[in-house]
N, CA, C and O atoms as a CHARMM CRD file, in Angstrom:
* protein
*
  196
    1    1 MET  N      2.81000  70.61800  71.84100 PROA 1      0.00000
    2    1 MET  CA     2.86800  71.91000  72.12000 PROA 1      0.00000
    3    1 MET  C      2.12700  72.45000  70.76500 PROA 1      0.00000
    4    1 MET  O      1.42600  73.45900  70.83800 PROA 1      0.00000
    5    2 GLY  N      2.29700  71.75500  69.52800 PROA 2      0.00000
    6    2 GLY  CA     1.78000  72.40300  68.48800 PROA 2      0.00000
    7    2 GLY  C      0.04100  72.03000  68.20300 PROA 2      0.00000
    8    2 GLY  O     -0.72000  72.70000  67.50500 PROA 2      0.00000
    9    3 ASN  N     -0.28700  70.81400  68.93800 PROA 3      0.00000
   10    3 ASN  CA    -1.60000  70.45600  68.92800 PROA 3      0.00000
   11    3 ASN  C     -2.28600  71.54100  69.60700 PROA 3      0.00000
   12    3 ASN  O     -3.26400  72.06800  69.07600 PROA 3      0.00000
   13    4 LEU  N     -1.79900  71.96400  70.88000 PROA 4      0.00000
   14    4 LEU  CA    -2.36200  73.01200  72.02800 PROA 4      0.00000
   15    4 LEU  C     -2.68200  74.32800  71.29300 PROA 4      0.00000
   16    4 LEU  O     -3.74100  74.95500  71.31100 PROA 4      0.00000
   17    5 LEU  N     -1.60800  74.59200  70.68400 PROA 5      0.00000
   18    5 LEU  CA    -1.99700  75.80600  69.82000 PROA 5      0.00000
   19    5 LEU  C     -3.19100  75.76400  68.95800 PROA 5      0.00000
   20    5 LEU  O     -4.05800  76.63700  68.90400 PROA 5      0.00000
   21    6 TYR  N     -3.14900  74.55700  68.22600 PROA 6      0.00000
   22    6 TYR  CA    -3.90400  74.58500  67.36600 PROA 6      0.00000
   23    6 TYR  C     -5.42000  74.67100  67.71700 PROA 6      0.00000
   24    6 TYR  O     -6.34800  75.24500  67.14700 PROA 6      0.00000
   25    7 LEU  N     -5.34200  73.67500  69.19400 PROA 7      0.00000
   26    7 LEU  CA    -6.93200  73.73600  69.68700 PROA 7      0.00000
   27    7 LEU  C     -7.23900  74.97900  70.26200 PROA 7      0.00000
   28    7 LEU  O     -8.38100  75.33300  70.55500 PROA 7      0.00000
   29    8 ILE  N     -6.24700  75.62300  70.41700 PROA 8      0.00000
   30    8 ILE  CA    -6.81600  77.25200  70.83300 PROA 8      0.00000
   31    8 ILE  C     -7.12300  78.10600  69.81300 PROA 8      0.00000
   32    8 ILE  O     -8.10700  78.84500  69.82500 PROA 8      0.00000
   33    9 ALA  N     -6.26800  78.03200  68.87200 PROA 9      0.00000
   34    9 ALA  CA    -7.02200  78.50600  67.50400 PROA 9      0.00000
   35    9 ALA  C     -8.15900  78.41500  67.18300 PROA 9      0.00000
   36    9 ALA  O     -8.78100  79.46300  67.01400 PROA 9      0.00000
   37   10 VAL  N     -8.78900  77.20600  66.99700 PROA 10     0.00000
   38   10 VAL  CA   -10.02600  76.52400  66.67800 PROA 10     0.00000
   39   10 VAL  C    -10.99500  77.20400  67.74100 PROA 10     0.00000
   40   10 VAL  O    -11.96100  77.86100  67.35100 PROA 10     0.00000
   41   11 ILE  N    -10.75400  77.05500  68.90700 PROA 11     0.00000
   42   11 ILE  CA   -11.74900  77.45300  70.13000 PROA 11     0.00000
   43   11 ILE  C    -11.95300  79.13300  69.98000 PROA 11     0.00000
   44   11 ILE  O    -12.98600  79.70500  70.32900 PROA 11     0.00000
   45   12 LEU  N    -10.67500  79.87000  69.34600 PROA 12     0.00000
   46   12 LEU  CA   -11.00700  81.39900  69.27500 PROA 12     0.00000
   47   12 LEU  C    -11.57700  81.45800  68.27000 PROA 12     0.00000
   48   12 LEU  O    -12.48400  82.27500  68.43200 PROA 12     0.00000
   49   13 VAL  N    -11.59900  80.93500  66.94500 PROA 13     0.00000
   50   13 VAL  CA   -12.40400  80.99200  65.73000 PROA 13     0.00000
   51   13 VAL  C    -13.92900  80.83900  66.23900 PROA 13     0.00000
   52   13 VAL  O    -14.77100  81.68500  65.93900 PROA 13     0.00000
   53   14 ILE  N    -14.19200  79.85400  66.92500 PROA 14     0.00000
   54   14 ILE  CA   -15.30300  79.31100  67.43300 PROA 14     0.00000
   55   14 ILE  C    -16.17500  80.57000  68.50200 PROA 14     0.00000
   56   14 ILE  O    -17.29800  81.04700  68.34200 PROA 14     0.00000
   57   15 ILE  N    -15.34900  80.78900  69.38500 PROA 15     0.00000
   58   15 ILE  CA   -15.85800  81.71800  70.14400 PROA 15     0.00000
   59   15 ILE  C    -16.07600  83.18300  69.42700 PROA 15     0.00000
   60   15 ILE  O    -16.88300  83.97000  69.92200 PROA 15     0.00000
   61   16 TRP  N    -15.21500  83.57600  68.06500 PROA 16     0.00000
   62   16 TRP  CA   -15.44800  84.51700  67.42800 PROA 16     0.00000
   63   16 TRP  C    -16.88700  84.65600  66.62900 PROA 16     0.00000
   64   16 TRP  O    -17.76300  85.51800  66.68200 PROA 16     0.00000
   65   17 ILE  N    -16.75200  83.42400  65.85800 PROA 17     0.00000
   66   17 ILE  CA   -18.26200  83.26900  65.17600 PROA 17     0.00000
   67   17 ILE  C    -19.37100  83.31800  66.19300 PROA 17     0.00000
   68   17 ILE  O    -20.29700  84.02400  65.79200 PROA 17     0.00000
   69   18 PHE  N    -19.53000  82.90000  67.13800 PROA 18     0.00000
   70   18 PHE  CA   -20.48800  83.07800  68.01400 PROA 18     0.00000
   71   18 PHE  C    -20.63100  84.18700  68.69800 PROA 18     0.00000
   72   18 PHE  O    -21.80800  84.36200  69.01500 PROA 18     0.00000
   73   19 GLY  N    -19.82300  85.11300  69.10100 PROA 19     0.00000
   74   19 GLY  CA   -20.15000  86.44000  69.36200 PROA 19     0.00000
   75   19 GLY  C    -20.14100  87.59900  68.23000 PROA 19     0.00000
   76   19 GLY  O    -20.62800  88.71200  68.42900 PROA 19     0.00000
   77   20 ALA  N    -19.50200  87.18400  66.96500 PROA 20     0.00000
   78   20 ALA  CA   -19.87600  88.07800  66.22500 PROA 20     0.00000
   79   20 ALA  C    -21.39300  87.75700  65.50100 PROA 20     0.00000
   80   20 ALA  O    -21.72600  88.53900  64.61100 PROA 20     0.00000
   81   21 PHE  N    -22.14200  86.86200  65.77500 PROA 21     0.00000
   82   21 PHE  CA   -23.28200  86.52300  64.78100 PROA 21     0.00000
   83   21 PHE  C    -24.48600  86.39700  66.26900 PROA 21     0.00000
   84   21 PHE  O    -25.64700  86.70000  65.99500 PROA 21     0.00000
   85   22 VAL  N    -24.20100  85.97500  67.73300 PROA 22     0.00000
   86   22 VAL  CA   -25.20000  85.81700  68.56800 PROA 22     0.00000
   87   22 VAL  C    -25.41000  87.15100  69.38600 PROA 22     0.00000
   88   22 VAL  O    -26.48700  87.73600  69.49300 PROA 22     0.00000
   89   23 SER  N    -24.16500  87.55500  69.96700 PROA 23     0.00000
   90   23 SER  CA   -24.03900  88.86200  70.89400 PROA 23     0.00000
   91   23 SER  C    -23.22700  89.84000  70.08100 PROA 23     0.00000
   92   23 SER  O    -22.00100  89.83500  70.19500 PROA 23     0.00000
   93   24 PRO  N    -23.88200  90.73800  69.20900 PROA 24     0.00000
   94   24 PRO  CA   -22.86800  91.64100  68.46100 PROA 24     0.00000
   95   24 PRO  C    -22.12100  92.87300  69.33400 PROA 24     0.00000
   96   24 PRO  O    -21.39200  93.71000  68.80200 PROA 24     0.00000
   97   25 PHE  N    -22.39600  92.83600  70.58400 PROA 25     0.00000
   98   25 PHE  CA   -21.89200  93.83300  71.29700 PROA 25     0.00000
   99   25 PHE  C    -20.71300  93.95400  72.21900 PROA 25     0.00000
  100   25 PHE  O    -20.56500  94.63600  73.23300 PROA 25     0.00000
  101   26 GLY  N    -19.62100  92.81100  71.37900 PROA 26     0.00000
  102   26 GLY  CA   -18.16400  92.49200  71.77900 PROA 26     0.00000
  103   26 GLY  C    -17.23400  93.38000  71.61500 PROA 26     0.00000
  104   26 GLY  O    -16.26000  93.72600  72.28300 PROA 26     0.00000
  105   27 GLY  N    -17.94700  93.88000  70.04200 PROA 27     0.00000
  106   27 GLY  CA   -16.75700  95.05600  69.52900 PROA 27     0.00000
  107   27 GLY  C    -15.47200  94.51000  69.13300 PROA 27     0.00000
  108   27 GLY  O    -15.40500  93.52700  68.39500 PROA 27     0.00000
  109   28 GLY  N    -14.24200  95.22500  69.68400 PROA 28     0.00000
  110   28 GLY  CA   -12.95400  94.92200  69.41900 PROA 28     0.00000
  111   28 GLY  C    -12.81300  93.85000  70.31000 PROA 28     0.00000
  112   28 GLY  O    -11.72500  93.44800  69.89700 PROA 28     0.00000
  113   29 LEU  N    -13.08900  93.11400  71.19200 PROA 29     0.00000
  114   29 LEU  CA   -12.44700  91.98000  71.96000 PROA 29     0.00000
  115   29 LEU  C    -12.82500  90.78900  70.69900 PROA 29     0.00000
  116   29 LEU  O    -12.00700  89.97600  70.26700 PROA 29     0.00000
  117   30 ILE  N    -13.89600  90.88400  70.36000 PROA 30     0.00000
  118   30 ILE  CA   -14.04300  89.57800  69.23800 PROA 30     0.00000
  119   30 ILE  C    -13.23600  89.69000  68.11300 PROA 30     0.00000
  120   30 ILE  O    -12.79500  88.61100  67.71800 PROA 30     0.00000
  121   31 HSD  N    -12.78200  91.06200  67.22800 PROA 31     0.00000
  122   31 HSD  CA   -11.83200  90.98200  66.80800 PROA 31     0.00000
  123   31 HSD  C    -10.34100  90.77800  67.06000 PROA 31     0.00000
  124   31 HSD  O     -9.52300  90.43300  66.20700 PROA 31     0.00000
  125   32 ILE  N    -10.10900  91.02400  68.27500 PROA 32     0.00000
  126   32 ILE  CA    -8.90100  90.56900  68.82200 PROA 32     0.00000
  127   32 ILE  C     -8.85800  88.87400  68.99500 PROA 32     0.00000
  128   32 ILE  O     -7.76700  88.31100  68.91100 PROA 32     0.00000
  129   33 LEU  N    -10.00200  88.15300  69.22000 PROA 33     0.00000
  130   33 LEU  CA    -9.75200  86.87000  69.28800 PROA 33     0.00000
  131   33 LEU  C     -9.28600  86.41400  67.96200 PROA 33     0.00000
  132   33 LEU  O     -8.34100  85.64000  67.80600 PROA 33     0.00000
  133   34 LEU  N    -10.19000  87.07200  66.75400 PROA 34     0.00000
  134   34 LEU  CA    -9.93100  86.52800  65.50100 PROA 34     0.00000
  135   34 LEU  C     -8.53700  86.58900  65.43800 PROA 34     0.00000
  136   34 LEU  O     -7.91100  85.58500  65.09800 PROA 34     0.00000
  137   35 VAL  N     -7.82300  87.89600  65.79000 PROA 35     0.00000
  138   35 VAL  CA    -6.58000  88.09000  65.06700 PROA 35     0.00000
  139   35 VAL  C     -5.57300  87.15100  65.77700 PROA 35     0.00000
  140   35 VAL  O     -4.49700  86.87400  65.24600 PROA 35     0.00000
  141   36 ILE  N     -5.90100  86.71600  66.86200 PROA 36     0.00000
  142   36 ILE  CA    -4.96200  86.05700  67.79200 PROA 36     0.00000
  143   36 ILE  C     -5.12600  84.50300  67.23100 PROA 36     0.00000
  144   36 ILE  O     -4.09500  83.83400  67.29800 PROA 36     0.00000
  145   37 ALA  N     -6.37200  83.81300  66.65300 PROA 37     0.00000
  146   37 ALA  CA    -6.55800  82.62000  66.20000 PROA 37     0.00000
  147   37 ALA  C     -5.98500  82.48600  64.53600 PROA 37     0.00000
  148   37 ALA  O     -5.55600  81.49500  63.94600 PROA 37     0.00000
  149   38 VAL  N     -6.15300  83.76500  64.10900 PROA 38     0.00000
  150   38 VAL  CA    -5.15000  83.55600  62.86800 PROA 38     0.00000
  151   38 VAL  C     -3.90100  83.68300  63.05000 PROA 38     0.00000
  152   38 VAL  O     -3.32900  82.90200  62.28900 PROA 38     0.00000
  153   39 ILE  N     -3.10400  84.32300  63.72800 PROA 39     0.00000
  154   39 ILE  CA    -1.49600  84.12200  63.95100 PROA 39     0.00000
  155   39 ILE  C     -1.13400  82.78400  64.56300 PROA 39     0.00000
  156   39 ILE  O     -0.08200  82.19900  64.30600 PROA 39     0.00000
  157   40 ALA  N     -2.19900  82.27200  65.50200 PROA 40     0.00000
  158   40 ALA  CA    -1.65700  81.11900  65.81800 PROA 40     0.00000
  159   40 ALA  C     -1.96400  79.84500  64.76800 PROA 40     0.00000
  160   40 ALA  O     -1.24700  78.84700  64.83800 PROA 40     0.00000
  161   41 ILE  N     -2.93900  79.91000  63.89800 PROA 41     0.00000
  162   41 ILE  CA    -2.84800  78.90800  62.86000 PROA 41     0.00000
  163   41 ILE  C     -1.63000  79.48300  61.77600 PROA 41     0.00000
  164   41 ILE  O     -0.94700  78.53400  61.39000 PROA 41     0.00000
  165   42 LEU  N     -1.30400  80.46200  61.34300 PROA 42     0.00000
  166   42 LEU  CA    -0.17100  80.73200  60.72500 PROA 42     0.00000
  167   42 LEU  C      1.34200  80.60000  61.35700 PROA 42     0.00000
  168   42 LEU  O      2.38600  80.72700  60.71600 PROA 42     0.00000
  169   43 LEU  N      1.24500  80.36800  62.50500 PROA 43     0.00000
  170   43 LEU  CA     2.50600  79.92300  63.50100 PROA 43     0.00000
  171   43 LEU  C      2.26300  78.63900  63.05700 PROA 43     0.00000
  172   43 LEU  O      3.29800  78.17700  62.57500 PROA 43     0.00000
  173   44 ARG  N      1.31900  77.84700  63.01100 PROA 44     0.00000
  174   44 ARG  CA     1.44100  76.20100  62.97900 PROA 44     0.00000
  175   44 ARG  C      1.80900  75.91900  61.59600 PROA 44     0.00000
  176   44 ARG  O      2.28700  74.80600  61.37700 PROA 44     0.00000
  177   45 ILE  N      1.65300  76.82100  60.52100 PROA 45     0.00000
  178   45 ILE  CA     1.53200  76.20600  59.36700 PROA 45     0.00000
  179   45 ILE  C      2.96100  76.67300  58.99600 PROA 45     0.00000
  180   45 ILE  O      3.52500  75.93300  58.19000 PROA 45     0.00000
  181   46 ILE  N      3.61800  77.68600  59.39400 PROA 46     0.00000
  182   46 ILE  CA     4.71900  78.60400  59.08700 PROA 46     0.00000
  183   46 ILE  C      5.86300  77.08400  59.54200 PROA 46     0.00000
  184   46 ILE  O      6.64200  76.55000  58.75200 PROA 46     0.00000
  185   47 ARG  N      5.62500  76.64900  61.09400 PROA 47     0.00000
  186   47 ARG  CA     6.36200  75.61700  61.76600 PROA 47     0.00000
  187   47 ARG  C      6.71700  74.42400  60.98700 PROA 47     0.00000
  188   47 ARG  O      7.83700  73.93200  60.85300 PROA 47     0.00000
  189   48 GLY  N      5.40800  73.96300  60.41000 PROA 48     0.00000
  190   48 GLY  CA     5.15900  72.89200  59.46100 PROA 48     0.00000
  191   48 GLY  C      5.03800  71.79100  60.41000 PROA 48     0.00000
  192   48 GLY  O      5.59900  70.70500  60.26400 PROA 48     0.00000
  193   49 ALA  N      4.10100  72.18900  61.62800 PROA 49     0.00000
  194   49 ALA  CA     3.95900  71.32200  62.41600 PROA 49     0.00000
  195   49 ALA  C      2.62000  70.61100  62.37100 PROA 49     0.00000
  196   49 ALA  O      2.38200  69.69300  63.15600 PROA 49     0.00000
């Protein structure tokens, strides 16, 4: 489960970077993806997995 969570977080960060710099008309959705990715990474660090 931990590896899946980390994989999802990495994918969300990549989508955020792509959306922020290639097509800047995503607005709030792009930032929501970033927040979800950061939360997923923090959960992985806190759980020590």
